[in-house]
C-alpha positions as CSV (number, residue, x, y, z in Angstrom):
1,M,-56.2,97.7,69.7
2,L,-58.2,94.9,70.4
3,T,-55.4,93.4,72.6
4,R,-55.1,96.9,74.7
5,I,-59.1,96.9,75.2
6,L,-58.9,93.2,76.3
7,S,-56.1,94.0,78.5
8,L,-58.1,97.2,80.0
9,I,-61.1,94.6,80.6
10,L,-59.1,92.1,82.2
11,F,-57.4,94.6,84.4
12,S,-60.8,95.9,85.4
13,I,-62.0,92.3,86.3
14,I,-59.2,91.6,88.4
15,A,-59.5,95.1,90.3
16,V,-63.1,94.8,91.1
17,S,-62.4,91.2,92.1
18,A,-59.7,92.3,94.4
19,A,-61.9,95.3,95.7
20,D,-64.8,92.8,96.8
21,A,-62.4,90.4,98.6
22,P,-62.5,90.6,102.2
23,S,-59.2,91.8,103.8
24,L,-57.2,89.3,106.0
25,P,-57.3,90.4,109.8
26,P,-54.1,90.9,111.6
27,M,-52.8,87.6,113.2
28,R,-49.7,86.5,114.8
29,M,-49.6,82.9,116.2
30,T,-46.7,81.2,118.2
31,P,-46.3,77.3,117.8
32,A,-47.9,77.0,121.3
33,E,-50.9,79.0,120.2
34,I,-51.2,76.8,116.7
35,A,-51.0,73.4,118.8
36,A,-53.8,74.8,121.0
37,L,-56.1,74.9,117.9
38,P,-58.6,72.2,117.5
39,L,-58.3,69.6,114.8
40,D,-60.6,69.5,112.0
41,N,-62.3,66.1,111.9
42,N,-63.9,66.8,108.6
43,Q,-60.3,66.9,106.7
44,I,-61.5,69.0,104.2
45,G,-58.4,70.1,102.0
46,S,-56.6,66.8,103.1
47,S,-56.4,63.4,101.3
48,G,-58.8,61.7,104.0
49,V,-56.0,59.2,104.7
50,T,-56.1,57.6,108.2
51,G,-53.6,59.4,110.2
52,V,-53.7,62.7,108.3
53,H,-55.4,65.7,110.1
54,T,-56.0,69.4,109.4
55,K,-56.0,72.4,111.4
56,V,-57.5,75.7,110.0
57,L,-55.6,78.7,110.4
58,Y,-57.8,81.0,108.6
59,G,-61.0,80.9,106.2
60,D,-63.1,77.9,105.8
61,P,-61.8,75.7,102.9
62,S,-65.2,74.3,102.2
63,K,-66.6,77.7,101.3
64,A,-65.8,80.4,98.7
65,G,-62.9,82.5,99.7
66,Y,-59.0,82.3,100.8
67,Y,-58.0,79.6,103.4
68,S,-54.9,78.3,105.0
69,I,-54.6,75.0,106.7
70,L,-51.9,73.1,108.5
71,L,-51.6,69.5,107.2
72,Y,-50.3,66.8,109.6
73,V,-49.0,63.6,108.0
74,G,-48.0,60.8,110.4
75,P,-44.8,58.9,109.8
76,R,-45.0,55.8,106.9
77,T,-48.0,57.5,105.3
78,T,-48.8,57.0,101.4
79,I,-51.3,59.2,99.8
80,Q,-52.3,57.9,96.4
81,A,-53.0,60.1,93.3
82,H,-55.9,62.7,93.8
83,A,-56.4,66.3,92.8
84,H,-58.5,69.2,94.3
85,R,-60.6,71.8,92.6
86,D,-58.8,74.7,93.6
87,N,-55.2,76.1,92.8
88,R,-53.0,75.6,95.9
89,M,-49.6,76.5,97.3
90,A,-47.8,74.7,100.0
91,T,-44.8,75.2,102.2
92,V,-43.1,72.3,104.3
93,V,-43.0,73.5,107.6
94,S,-41.3,70.2,109.2
95,G,-40.1,66.9,108.4
96,E,-39.1,65.6,105.0
97,W,-42.1,65.4,102.2
98,H,-41.9,63.3,99.3
99,F,-44.1,64.6,96.4
100,G,-44.9,63.8,93.1
101,Y,-47.2,64.6,90.0
102,G,-49.1,61.9,88.0
103,D,-52.2,59.7,88.1
104,H,-50.8,57.2,89.9
105,F,-48.4,56.5,93.1
106,D,-44.9,56.4,91.6
107,A,-41.9,56.2,94.2
108,K,-39.4,57.0,91.3
109,S,-41.2,60.3,90.7
110,L,-41.1,61.7,94.3
111,K,-39.1,64.5,94.9
112,T,-37.8,64.9,98.6
113,L,-38.8,68.4,99.9
114,P,-37.3,69.1,103.3
115,A,-38.5,71.9,105.8
116,G,-38.6,75.4,103.8
117,S,-39.5,73.7,100.4
118,V,-42.5,75.1,98.6
119,Y,-44.7,73.4,95.7
120,S,-47.8,74.0,94.0
121,E,-51.0,71.8,93.5
122,P,-52.5,73.2,90.2
123,A,-56.2,72.9,90.1
124,G,-57.2,69.5,88.7
125,M,-53.8,68.0,88.7
126,D,-53.1,64.7,90.3
127,H,-50.4,64.4,93.0
128,F,-49.3,61.9,95.6
129,A,-47.1,62.0,98.4
130,Q,-45.4,59.8,101.0
131,T,-43.6,60.2,104.6
132,T,-40.8,58.2,105.8
133,S,-39.8,57.7,109.5
134,D,-40.8,61.2,110.5
135,A,-44.2,63.1,110.5
136,V,-44.4,66.1,108.3
137,I,-46.4,69.4,108.6
138,V,-47.3,71.4,105.5
139,Q,-49.1,74.7,105.2
140,I,-51.5,74.6,102.3
141,C,-53.2,78.0,101.0
142,G,-55.9,78.4,98.4
143,F,-59.2,79.7,97.3
144,G,-62.3,77.6,98.2
145,P,-64.3,75.5,98.3
146,T,-61.6,72.8,98.0
147,D,-62.4,69.2,97.6
148,T,-60.4,66.0,96.8
149,H,-60.8,63.5,94.0
150,Y,-58.8,60.5,93.7
151,F,-57.9,59.2,90.4
152,D,-58.6,55.9,91.0
153,P,-61.8,55.8,93.2
154,A,-60.6,52.5,94.7
155,N,-58.0,54.5,96.2
156,D,-60.2,56.9,97.9
157,P,-60.2,56.3,101.9
158,Q,-63.6,57.9,102.2
159,S,-65.2,55.1,100.0
160,H,-64.0,52.4,102.6
161,R,-65.4,54.0,105.7
């Protein structure tokens, strides 16, 4: 009986939360229209590494609510272990992304993710990545606000600026 009551309470909370969430507007964008979007200089939702930038497709990653960004990572880029406060899902749009989980960069732990691959960035879980000779574009979606915390603060590019 207690399990049933708890399930009903949980279902009610989820239903109320979903009812309060703003609905997504209809949106269709061609690659040319996406390319015309401004680059986001604040890099929120990204690693902050030089040569990495984002374009916001929907929402505001710095505020509460759903957001979607495109992450552009240049060739020969290494991103050290870091985490974000929100759960995120990602899809590799183009290029070959090398991605791993752990509290330090470990090339042996990288998994090669070609275009079309998906992966998760669980809240608070450290992860790291690398590109080789080609640039990579990754679409990332989550519920903000998001942030970036490096496992080793010495690796945080924001602390060196």
